[in-house]
N, C-alpha and C positions, 0 to 999 in steps of 0.2 A: 504494500500500500504506500503510494507516494504521499509525501507531506504536502498539504495545501500551502499556499503562499506565506501564511503567517504561523504555521504549526511546526512542531517537531515530533517525530515518532521514533519510538524504540524499535529498531529493526532486528537486533540480535544481542544477546548477552551470553557470555560463556566463561568458563574457568580456563584461564590460560596457563597457570602453573600453581602447584600446591605441594608443600612439603610439611610433614608433621612428624615429630619425634616425641614419643612418650618418654618423659624423664626417667632416667635410671633410678631405681630404688624409690619410685613414687609410691607413697603409702595412702594418699588421699585423706589424710587426717586434717581436719580444720578446713578453713576456706582458702581456696587458691587465690593468690594475689597476682594480678597480671600487669605487665608493662606492654603498652601498645604503641606501635609506630605506624603512621599512615602517610602514604605518598600518592599523589594524583598526577596524571599525565594526560595531555591532549594531543591528538594527531588529526590533522585535516586530511580527509580522503576525497577522492574524485566524486563528482555527481552530487554535490551538496550533502556530503556525509561527514560525520564527525565520530572519532573513536576516543573514548575515555578509558583509561586504565586506572584501576584502583588497586594499590598494593598495601597489604596489611601484614605486619610482622608482630607476632605475639611471643612474649617471653614469660616464663613462670618465675616469680620471685620466691626464693627460699632464703629468708634472712638477707644476708649480704650478696648471695649468689643469684645471678640471673641465668636461667637456662632456656635457650630458644625452644619454643614449643611448635610454632607454625609460621610459615611464610606463604601467604595466599595472594594470588593476583587474578583479578577478573577484568574482563573488558566488555564494553558495550558499544554498539554502533547505533548511531542515531542519524536519521535523515531529516533535513530541515528545509523549510520553504525559503523563498527568496527574501521575504520581508519578515523573517523571524525576529521578534522584538528584543530578546535578551542577548547581550553580547556573548558570543560563543565561548570566550575564555571563561566568563563567569558560569555559564551553563555547564561547561565541562567539569570544572573544579568544584562546583557546589551542587547543582541539581543532579547532574549525571552521577556524580560520586555518591550522593545520597540515595539514588535509585539502586546502585550496585551494592552498597554496604549491607543491606539485609540478606542478600544472597551469600555474602562472605560470612556473616554471623551464623547463618544456618549451616553452612559447610563446616565451619569450625566446631559448632555444637555437635554435629553428627560424628565428626572425627573423634572428638573427646569421648563421646558416648561409646563408640566402637572400641576405643582404647581402654574402656572400663575406668575412666577417670571421673572425678567430680564434674558436675554439670558446669560447662564453660559457655557463658553467653556474653559476648562482647557488649559493653554498655552503649547506650545511644551516643551518637557523635554529632557535634555541631559543625557542619561543613562551612557554614557561613562565617562563623568566627575563625575557623581554621584558615580559610582562604584570605580573610581580611588580615590576619596576623602574618601570613606569608607575604602579602602585598606590602604591609608596613615594613617587614624585615628587608624586602627587596629595595624599597625606597630608601631605607636607612643605609643600606650597603652601597647604593648607587651614588 
C-alpha cells in the first residue's frame, strides 16, 4: 500500500540481529537490575522510503559487575508521501524508534523466559527526551 501525499506507512519490521547470553552461575535470586543502552539510526532508501534501526544492549548488574545479557537490533521500513509533515530525522529517531521498541521488549522477554530467568521486561522509554538530549549534546560539541 503506497502512502498518500501526507501519510507515512509501516511497510516492514524485522529482527536484524540478536545475541543473548544467560549469565554464568545465574541463580535468579532477588530482582534483576538492568543497564540499558539505546542507539537509533536512519537511512534514506529509494522511492520515498525510510529505514530506522533501533539497537538495544542490555546488561545485568551484579553488584559492581556488569554482565552483557543481550544485544538486539531491529529495523523498520516506512514509506512516506511527498508532503509528509514531520521532519524525517525526527520521525526516524522518535516515532519510528518508539514503534520498534515494543517488539524488542517482547523479544527480550521471550529470550529470558526460555533461559529460565526472572521475568525481564524493559521499562518504557522516552524517545522524545532521548532525541532532544542527543541534539543538545551535538550542538554543545559542535
